[in-house]
C-alpha positions in Angstrom: -99.7 -24.7 -110.7 -102.8 -23.8 -112.6 -100.6 -22.1 -115.2 -98.6 -25.3 -115.7 -101.8 -27.3 -116.1 -103.2 -24.9 -118.6 -99.8 -24.8 -120.5 -99.8 -28.6 -120.7 -103.4 -28.6 -121.9 -102.5 -26.2 -124.8 -99.3 -28.2 -125.5 -101.1 -31.5 -125.6 -103.6 -30.1 -128.1 -100.8 -28.9 -130.4 -98.8 -32.1 -130.2 -101.9 -34.2 -130.9 -102.7 -32.1 -133.9 -99.1 -32.4 -135.1 -99.3 -36.2 -134.7 -102.5 -36.3 -136.7 -100.7 -34.4 -139.5 -97.6 -36.6 -139.1 -95.6 -33.4 -138.5 -94.2 -33.7 -135.0 -90.6 -33.0 -136.2 -91.6 -29.9 -138.2 -93.8 -28.7 -135.4 -91.1 -29.1 -132.8 -88.7 -27.2 -135.1 -91.1 -24.3 -135.5 -91.9 -24.3 -131.8 -88.3 -24.2 -130.8 -87.7 -21.2 -133.1 -90.5 -19.3 -131.5 -89.5 -20.4 -128.0 -85.9 -19.3 -128.5 -87.2 -15.9 -129.7 -89.6 -15.5 -126.8 -87.0 -16.5 -124.1 -84.1 -14.4 -125.5 -83.5 -11.7 -122.9 -82.9 -9.1 -125.5 -86.0 -9.9 -127.5 -88.9 -7.4 -127.1 -91.4 -9.9 -128.4 -92.8 -11.4 -125.2 -93.1 -8.0 -123.4 -94.9 -6.6 -126.5 -97.3 -9.6 -126.7 -98.1 -9.5 -123.0 -98.1 -5.7 -122.5 -101.5 -4.6 -121.1 -101.0 -1.2 -122.6 -101.4 -2.6 -126.1 -104.8 -3.5 -127.4 -105.5 -7.1 -128.5 -105.4 -5.9 -132.1 -102.0 -4.3 -131.7 -100.7 -7.5 -130.0 -102.1 -9.6 -132.8 -100.5 -7.3 -135.4 -97.1 -7.8 -133.7 -97.5 -11.5 -133.7 -98.6 -11.6 -137.3 -95.5 -9.5 -138.3 -93.3 -12.0 -136.5 -95.1 -15.0 -138.0 -94.6 -13.5 -141.5 -90.9 -13.3 -140.9 -90.5 -16.8 -139.4 -92.6 -18.5 -142.1 -93.9 -21.2 -139.7 -96.3 -24.0 -140.4 -99.9 -22.9 -140.6 -100.8 -25.1 -137.7 -98.2 -23.6 -135.4 -99.0 -20.0 -136.5 -102.7 -20.5 -135.9 -102.0 -22.1 -132.5 -100.0 -19.1 -131.5 -102.8 -16.8 -132.6 -105.3 -18.8 -130.5 -103.1 -18.6 -127.4 -102.8 -14.8 -127.9 -106.6 -14.4 -128.5 -107.3 -16.3 -125.2 -105.2 -13.7 -123.4 -102.4 -16.2 -122.6 -99.4 -14.4 -124.2 -97.6 -14.4 -120.8 -97.8 -18.1 -120.7 -96.3 -18.7 -124.1 -92.9 -19.8 -122.9 -94.5 -22.3 -120.5 -96.8 -23.6 -123.3 -94.0 -23.9 -125.8 -91.7 -25.6 -123.3 -94.4 -28.1 -122.5 -95.0 -28.6 -126.2 -91.3 -29.4 -126.8 -91.3 -31.8 -123.8 -94.4 -33.7 -125.0 -93.2 -33.8 -128.6 -89.8 -35.1 -127.5 -91.4 -37.8 -125.3 -93.5 -38.9 -128.2 -90.4 -39.1 -130.3 -88.3 -40.9 -127.7 -85.9 -38.1 -127.0 -85.1 -35.6 -124.3 -83.5 -32.2 -124.2 -80.4 -31.5 -122.1 -79.1 -28.1 -121.0 -75.4 -28.2 -121.2 -73.4 -25.5 -119.6 -69.7 -24.9 -120.4 -67.2 -22.1 -119.8 -66.5 -21.9 -123.5 -68.4 -23.1 -126.6 -67.9 -26.8 -127.3 -66.5 -27.9 -130.6 -68.8 -30.0 -132.7 -66.8 -33.1 -131.8 -66.9 -32.5 -128.1 -70.6 -31.6 -128.3 -71.2 -35.0 -130.0 -69.2 -36.8 -127.3 -71.3 -35.1 -124.5 -74.5 -36.0 -126.4 -73.5 -39.6 -126.7 -72.5 -39.9 -123.1 -75.8 -38.4 -122.0 -77.8 -40.6 -124.4 -76.1 -43.7 -122.9 -76.9 -42.4 -119.4 -80.6 -41.8 -119.9 -81.2 -44.4 -122.6 -82.8 -41.9 -125.0 -81.8 -39.7 -127.9 -80.5 -36.4 -126.4 -80.8 -33.0 -128.0 -78.4 -30.5 -126.5 -79.1 -26.8 -125.8 -75.8 -25.2 -125.0 -75.2 -22.4 -122.5 -72.0 -20.5 -121.8 -71.1 -19.5 -118.2 -67.5 -18.6 -117.6 -68.0 -18.8 -113.8 -67.9 -22.6 -114.0 -64.2 -22.2 -115.0 -64.2 -25.4 -117.1 -65.8 -28.8 -117.5 -69.4 -29.4 -118.2 -72.7 -29.2 -116.2 -75.6 -31.1 -117.9 -79.2 -31.1 -116.8 -81.4 -33.8 -118.3 -84.7 -35.2 -117.1 -84.4 -33.5 -113.8 -80.9 -34.9 -113.1 -77.8 -32.7 -112.9 -74.4 -34.1 -113.9 -71.9 -31.5 -112.6 -68.4 -32.0 -113.9 -67.4 -28.4 -113.6 -64.1 -27.2 -112.3 -66.0 -24.8 -110.0 -67.8 -27.7 -108.2 -64.5 -29.7 -108.0 -62.8 -26.7 -106.4 -65.7 -26.1 -104.0 -65.6 -29.8 -103.0 -61.8 -29.7 -102.5 -62.2 -26.5 -100.4 -64.8 -28.3 -98.2 -62.4 -31.3 -97.8 -59.6 -29.0 -96.7 -61.8 -27.2 -94.3 -63.0 -30.4 -92.8 -59.5 -31.8 -92.5 -58.3 -28.6 -90.9 -61.1 -28.7 -88.4 -60.6 -32.3 -87.5 -56.9 -31.6 -86.8 -57.9 -28.8 -84.4 -57.3 -25.9 -86.7 -59.6 -23.0 -87.3 -61.4 -22.2 -90.5 
């Protein structure tokens, strides 16, 4: 819980600074790029930044190399340096996630995690986005995830709510109904 509180404090500071600079959209874009890189399972960035075997100078050198490639806004780059200097590299995903949520709230939008068995076409993605926007009453930004185990359909998570329209959940529900019907008729499961 303390980590979440600390992450939100850092996030609030960056969002307030971005608002003062009238740069919330640009800041969100930069933060999303870094967040995606840090949370990519195949990326060695977070382990390198948080590894206790590396000196603070080595970790800062790694961060500076990444920042040079990403070409982020100075405010975001300096913010990341401060978080690293304070020994909070392991918290960066929490901090950046909180930053995105606060920036989205200030801009009247929310992020939705949409899981499908196969990638959605642009047209279908837009239909899902519009349906979710109508449901929550805010602009929705979709982050797509592919999971073949859902077999088909869509699972959307937005503002703590889950909309499960997957084939897997429908089959599971049908299975439960059949088992219940069989048991009520005196059969065995």
